[in-house]
N, C-alpha and C positions, 0 to 999 in steps of 0.2 A: 576650536572646532570640536564637535562631539565625536567620540570614537564611533558611536552608532552611525553617524553620517559618513565617516571614513569607510566603515565596513560596507555600508549600503552602496557607496559609489566606486568601490574597488573590489575586484575579484579576489584579491589577496593582500594581506598586510604583513609587514615585518616590524617588530617593535622591540624595545630594550627596557630592562629594568635596572634601576640604580638604588643605592641606599645612602642615607645621609652620613658623610664622614664624621669622625670624632675629633679631628684636629685640623689645623690650617694646612699642613702638607697634604693631608688626605683630600681636602677641598681642591687644592691646585692640581693634584694628580687626577682627580675625577674629571675636572673640566678639561684637562689635556686629553683625556680619553674620550670625553664627549665630543671634543673638536675633531678627533680622529674618526669618530663614528658618523659625524654629520654628512660626509659625502655619500654614505650608504643610503641616505634619504629615508629614514624610518618613518612609518606612519604616525607613531607617537612614542613617548617614553613614559614609564611609571616610576614612582618613588615610594619606597616601603615605609612602614610605620611600625616602630619597635613594639615588642611585647609590653602590654600594659600602658601603651602610649608613651613609652620611654624616650622616643625620639621625636615627639610631636613638634616641638619648636624647630628642631633641625630639619624635619621633613618639610615644614612650611617654608623655611629659609631656602632650602634647596629648590623647591618648586618655583618660588618667586624668582630666584636667580636664573634658573633655566629659562623661564618665560622672558626675563629681561634681556638675557644675553644670546638667546637663540630664537629661531622661529618654530620651535618644536611644540606640538600639542602635548600637554602634560596630564597624566592621570595620578591622583593622589590616593594612596591606600588609606583606609579608615576602618578601625576595628570597633567591636563592641566592648572592649576591655577598658576599664578605668574611667569611663565617662558616663554620666547619666544623660537623659534626654536634653536637658537644658544646656549642659556643657557641650554635647554633640552639636546642638543647634548653633551654639556660639562658634565652634570650630568651622562649621559649614558656612556661616555668615562671613567669617574671616577669609575663607577660601574664595567665596563668591566676590568679596570686595577686592581680592587680588587677581580676579579674572580666571580662577580655576573653575572649569566647567565639567570636569570628569572625575568620578570617584570609583575606586574599586572597593566595594563593601565586603568586609570580612568579619567573621566572628572573632578571630584573633587567638593568639596563644596566651596562656596564663602568664602573669608576671613572674619574674625570676624567683625561684623558691617555692612556687606553687605548682601542684601537679594537675589540679582540676580547674576547669573554667567556672568562675562564679560571677554572674553579672551583677553590677552595682545596683543599689536601690534605685528604682525608676530608670533603669538602664535597659539594655536589649539582651534578651536571652539567646537570640538566633540572628544570623546574618539576614534572614528574610525580614525580620522586624526592622533592622537598620535600613534595608532597601526601601521598605514601605514608608519609613519616616522621611527619607530623603526625597522620595518621589512626591510625597504629600506636601512637604514644606519647601522644597527646592525643585519644583517641577522642571525648571530649565536645565538642570544638571543631568548628565549622562551617568549611568551606573553599570559597572561590570561586577561579576561575582566569580568565585573560584569553583573549579570542578576537579575531581580526583579520579583519573583514569584507573589507578590501581586500588581505589577504595579509600574512603576517609578513615583514618585510624580510630576515631571515636565512634564510628558506626559500622560495626562488623556486618550488619544486615545490609546487603547490597541493594535489596529492594527498597528498604526504608531510606537508604542513602539517596536514591533517585527521587523519592518523594520529597526529601528535604531540598534537593536541587530544584525540583519543579516548583516548590513553594517560593524559592528566591526569584525564579523567572516570573511566576505569576504575580509577585509583589512589584514587578516592574523592571527587573534586570534586563539590560539591552544586549548583553553578550556574556560569554563564559571564557575565562582564562584557566587553563589546567595547571595543576601541579606538574613538576618536571617528571619525565618518564624516559626510559631508555629502550623500550620495545614498542614500536609503532602499533603492533597488534593490540596492545592495551588501549591505545588511543582510539583505534578504529572500532573496537568493541564498545568502548565508552560512548563514542559518537552514535553508534547504532542503538544502544540502550536509551540514549537521550531521545532519539527519534521515536522509539517505541513508547516512551513516556510522554510524548506530546511536546517535547522541548524543541523549539524550532529556531531559537536565536543562534547567531554565529558562535562557533566554538573555536577558540584559539589555542593552539598547542604550545605548551611551555617546555623549553629545552635548556639544558645547561651542560656543556661539555666538561668532562672530567679533566682536570689539569695536574693533579697530584694524587698519589694513593692515600695520603692522609686526608686530603680534601674530599676524596670519595667517601671515606668513612663519615666525615662531618656532614656531607651532603645527604647521606642515607639517614642520618639522625635528624637533620633539620627537615627533611621531606617526610619524616615520620614513617620510615620503612620502605623507601624507594627500592624497587626490585632491580638488581643489576644482572642482566642476562649472563649465562655461563660463557657464551662466545666473547662477550666484552671482558669478562674476568680473565679468560685465557689470554686474550691480547694484552691486557694490562700486566699479567704475570710475566710475559716475555720482555716487557720493558725494563731496562736497567737503570734509568735515570728519570728525574722529573721531566726533562725535556722530551724523552721518548714517550712517557706517559701522556704528556700533553698532545703529542702528535697522534697517539691512539685515540684520545678523547675527541680531538677535532675531527679526525677521520670518521669516527662513529657518528658524531653529531651531523657531519656533512651528509652522510648517507641517510640519516633520519630526515633531514631537510629535503633531500632529493626525492625520497619516497613519499613524504607528506605532500609535496607539490604535485607529484604524479597522481596522488589520490585526492586532489582537490580540497586540501585543507584551506580554511578561510583565513588563517593567519598563523604566524609563528611568533611567540614571545620569548625573547632570549634573555635569560637570567645572567647578567654580565659579571656580577660580583665587582662592579666598578672598573672592569678592565675592557680593553677594546681589541686586543690582539687576536683572541680566538674568533670573534665575529668577523674581523677582517680576513683571517685565514679561511674561514668557511666560504665567504663570498668569493675569494680568489679561487678556491678549489672548485667552486661551482661554475666558474668562468663568467661571472657577472660583476659589474661595477657598482650597482646599487639595487635598492629594493624594487624600483620600477622595472628594471630589466629582469629581476628575479621572478616577478609576478606576471611577466609577459606571456 
């Protein structure tokens, strides 16, 4: 099922993101966590694609396994890095042959060891180019794109940033999934600026609870400068163990979810880091059994 149709037919959606494990124990742990999350009835799940296409084969393997072993709708990430148009077309044909109907089109991060993004010869310079390519050559596929409530690190000009996002939507993107954020006011401002820019597709909020202080630092680096509010930092400073840090992170994320629901968010995309416990704790704290009840 296309994510676009899911969003059209439901007032709210809750979804999860996974990444391809590196070894066999990681695969077994991931599928144990996916089994734990199944009762939450997510609208769909997505699978990441490493920098420079470094996890391409494992991404495809994970997507196919999820489709074979569950009834979940799966979205595959696809980047502009490391593949020209012919190679990208082959990747998409393989996905189509495997029954993959949904793509999250991203510019992507430079390969390890490189600081600047350089598109390959006959490749894609921007995510909007990739969106247009997919829509032209694989019109049956649904396409999502990324949005940045706190601003894209490569585009300090926030007005220009919205132009780039509008270009992705105009190229055919069906919906937007945001980078993680910790202050809902940033999301609401982003949503309002999208409306002012004529962007009317659904905007899904991306959330990730903090589980350790070291993880918080890595998260800020991976999210290219995610802003952590002072109130959250004070709460984390009071915590004396990783267990207490995780409780603070889950509580904060739970309040984000509650507030987003109260303000009619179209969906929440939970960056799981291949774990299930935090999502289960959030649902329990909200007093619901699954995503259907959450969106009621």
